[in-house]
N, C-alpha and C positions, 0 to 999 in steps of 0.2 A: 387757185388750185387747178387748173387748166396748164398753167404756163409752169406750175410746178411737174406736173406730169409729163408735160412736154418735155420738160427740159431732163428726166429722169429719164425717159425712153431715147432720147438724142444719146445722153452719157453710154445706155445699154448698148448702142446700137455700136457708137464708138469703139466703145472696148472690146463687143464681140468681134468686130472686123478689124481690130487691133490698126488703125488711123492716127498717125502722128499728128499732131495739133496745129504745128508750123507751117509745115509743107505740103498737109493731105496726103503723103505716099504713105502706101501701107509698110506696115513695118514687118522688119524679117523676124522670123521665129528663131530665138537663143536656142532652146533646146536644153537649157542650165538643166543641174541636178545636184541642190544641198547638200545632199548625204551623198555626195562624190567628193572625198577627201582628196582624194589627189589633185581633182582640178581645183577644190579650194586653196593648195598649197599652192600650184601652179599658180591660181590667180593672185595671190598675195604674193609671190615673187615679181610677177609682172606688175602690179600694180606699185610696188615698193619702187621698184627700177624705174619705171615709165611715169608712172603721177602722182608717185607724193613729192614730187620734188613742188609739187604746185597744188595739188590738192591734198585738201587732210580727210582723216576721220576720226573727226573729234568728241566721237561719242564711243570708241571704241580701243581697249589698251591694248597694249603688247605681249599681256601675258596671259588677258582673254583669248587672244590670236591663237596665242601659241598651247595654251590648253584646248581648245575647238579643234584645231587645225591638226592635231597631235604633232605638232615640231616640238624637238628636244630644245631645251630652255639653250643647252651650247651652243646651239644654230639659229639662236633668233637673232642674236646681234648682227648676224648676218643682213637682216631686216629693219634694222634700226638706223637710220639716217639721220633722223635729228634728235635723239636722245640717248642717254646711256641707262635708265632705269627703264624697267621691263613693267612695271607699274602704271608708268606713263601714258595718255593719251595720245593717238598718233597724230601730230603734227605736220602738217607741210614746211617746205625750206624757203618758202619764199617771206620775203623783208615787208616790214610794213609799208614800206612803199610801193607795193607792187603793185597798186591799182593804175599806176600813171604807164605800165609795161603793156596790158590789155584793153584800158578802160573801164577796165571794172577789177575787183579782187577776184581771184580764182575760188570757186562756193567748194565749201565744204559737201562731200560726197558722202558723210556716214548713210542719208536716210535718201539719197535719190533712187533705189532701186522701189522703196515704197512708194515714192511720188510719180515715179515715170514709169517704173516696170522695167524688167529685165530685157525685155523685146527692143524697147526702144535704146537702152545703154548699147546692145548689141548692135543695131542699124547704126546709132549715131557714131560709131567706131570704125563703120563699115560705110560712111556715107560721106567720106569727105572727098572733092574733085577741086580740080584745078580751077582757080578763077582768077584773075591779074588784077583784077579792079580794087580785091581786098587785101589788106596790109601784109597778111602771111603768105597771100597768093593761094590760098583754098578758102573752099566753103563747105556747107556742108546742108546733105540733102534734108536731112532730117530736122536741122535748125537752122535757117536762113540766115546768113549775117553773124555765124557764130564768131566769137573774139576769140575762141582757142586754135592755136596753129595745130597741124597734123603732127602730132610729136609722133606719131607712129608708121610714119610715110617712108622711111627706112625699109620696114618690114612688109608692108605693103604695096608701095612702090605708089606711083602717080594714079588717076582716073579722071575721066572726062565726063561732063554731065551729057544728058541722052535729052532732046528735047522731041516735043510731037504737037503736032496740029491739032486743037481740040476745038471743035465747033462750041462758039457762045450762043447764050438764048437769042440773039441777034439776027443769027443767021452766018455770020461771019466768023471767020477762025486765028483763033489764036496760038501762039508758041508757050508750051507749057512744061518744064521741068518736070519728068517722069522717073526720070532716075539714073544711074550712073555706069561707066564700062572699062573695063582697064586697057589703061594708054602705056606706060613704062611697067616693068615688072619689080618687086621689091626681091630682100633677102629672103622670104618667105614664099612658099606654095601657096597659092590659096587655098587649098585646104587647110594648110597649116598655119596660115594669119586667121582662117574663121576659128580654131580651136583655140591660139591663144587670145584673141578676143574675146568667144565663150566662157573660156578660165576667169579672166578679169570680171568680165559680168556674173559669174557665177559667185563671186568672192565678195562683191559688192552688193550682191542679195543678201550672203552671208552677212556682213556687215552691217547693215539696214535692220535688222533681227537676227542675231543671233542665237536666239532660242527656238527659232522657227523651226529647226528640223526636230528637236523634243517635242513642242508643242503638237506637230502633225503627227506626230508616234505616240502622244499621250491621247490626244483626241480620238484616234483608233480605238484605242482599251476603252476608255468614258463610251463611245458610241456602243460597243461589246455590251457593257457593264449593263447600260441603260434598254439594250435590249433584252436581255438576260432576267433585269430588275422586272421589264414589261409583263415578259411570260411570266414569271412567278409570282405578280401582284394580279393579272389576269387568272390565274387557277386557283387563286387564293380566293379572288371575289365568287368564282365560279362554286368554290366550294361552302362560302357562306352566302349564298344564296338558293343553293339548290332546294333549301326545306323551306323556302319561303313562295306562297302560292297568290 
């Protein structure tokens, strides 16, 4: 019982302070809004152009995406690179033997936002840095030794790692990776790249639960109904018991 309580406390603390499990580096705030249709539309475009070559969204259909994101059916084929049927699920373009390319098959990202959270996705896409020891020449601040290449490198540019001497329990210091900083510029300005990545993150949050925006809106009405019902029930109780002594 004590162990379970301790684990729950640690989990709440980690969630509240937004720490990444792998690198123990504070996550960046994504600032997403799944009710922002324009951001979701841009995110869908960005994902399909830069991510769908390797990653699928197998729990989401093209026609559902078009309906929720207000994309006209005539423009939907511009996002369909692996299918010609709008009722198909969003599959990646990777061949079956792709596992040998990266050491493991690229994961489906349908539920990544529910498993990791939007802040993790946003931070991960901003956390690549140069590392000549890795096969793709890059590593990631939030997922050390990630098998994924930095596909957005032309847009963001390159970054270098930042190390600091951190004292350990024995009184000596050790070099710890604490962040990244720009090294060479990319095609986008930093604020443009931030918005580009934020839109992808927003889209993946939508893909993880397409009904989320409607569920949240419905939740407000349910709470208002319960509040009104509580007031009426209380007044009825007062009326019913007023003559009971």
